[in-house]
C-alpha positions in Angstrom: 0.0 0.0 0.0 2.7 2.4 1.0 4.6 1.8 -2.3 1.5 2.5 -4.4 0.9 5.7 -2.4 4.6 6.7 -3.0 4.1 6.1 -6.7 1.0 8.3 -6.6 2.9 11.1 -4.9 5.7 10.8 -7.5 3.1 11.1 -10.4 1.6 14.2 -8.8 4.9 15.9 -8.2 6.3 15.0 -11.6 3.0 16.0 -13.2 3.3 19.6 -12.0 0.4 19.5 -9.6 0.4 22.0 -6.8 -0.2 20.8 -3.3 -3.7 22.3 -3.2 -4.6 20.5 -6.4 -3.2 17.2 -5.0 -5.2 17.6 -1.8 -8.4 18.2 -3.8 -7.8 15.1 -6.0 -7.2 12.9 -2.9 -10.2 14.4 -0.9 -12.6 14.1 -3.8 -11.5 10.5 -4.5 -11.8 9.4 -0.9 -15.2 11.1 -0.5 -16.6 9.4 -3.6 -15.2 6.0 -2.6 -16.6 6.3 1.0 -20.0 7.3 -0.3 -20.0 4.4 -2.8 -18.9 1.9 0.0 -21.7 3.2 2.3 -24.3 3.3 -0.5 -24.5 7.1 -0.3 -25.2 7.1 3.4 -23.5 10.4 4.4 -23.4 9.5 8.1 -21.6 6.2 7.4 -19.2 7.8 4.9 -18.4 10.7 7.3 -17.6 8.3 10.1 -15.3 6.2 7.8 -13.5 9.4 6.7 -13.2 10.7 10.3 -15.0 14.0 9.6 -18.3 15.5 10.7 -21.3 15.0 8.4 -21.6 18.8 7.9 -18.0 18.9 6.8 -18.7 16.1 4.3 -21.7 17.9 2.9 -19.7 21.1 2.5 -16.9 19.3 0.7 -19.5 17.5 -1.5 -20.9 20.9 -2.6 -17.3 22.2 -3.2 -16.4 19.2 -5.3 -19.8 18.9 -7.0 -20.4 15.4 -5.7 -24.1 14.5 -5.9 -24.3 11.6 -3.4 -28.0 11.0 -4.0 -29.5 7.5 -4.4 -30.7 6.5 -7.8 -34.4 7.1 -8.0 -36.6 4.1 -7.5 -39.1 3.3 -10.3 -42.6 4.7 -9.9 -44.1 1.3 -9.4 -41.9 0.5 -6.4 -42.8 3.9 -4.8 -46.5 3.5 -5.5 -46.9 0.5 -3.2 -45.1 2.3 -0.4 -47.3 5.4 -0.7 -50.6 3.7 -1.1 -53.4 5.3 1.0 -54.3 3.6 4.2 -57.8 2.7 5.1 -59.7 4.8 7.7 -60.1 3.4 11.2 -63.6 2.6 12.3 -65.0 4.4 15.3 -65.4 2.3 18.4 
């Protein structure tokens, strides 16, 4: 793991990236990976990253990371939102 990270650093330095750009690349990649691993659950992703959920949300906005679940099909939602019957008076 350390060797691959060293190689990554070498590529950034030799590629002419400034430190700020390198930090953005690393942060964005880690945030996207954590969200994917936690199925876009921001609380789980923020815990895995060791940051507060509000910090995660702020960084998601800054890096234009959506983080929303894919929408369910209308048929799947329809069953969940079906009207319930009225209770009879006792």
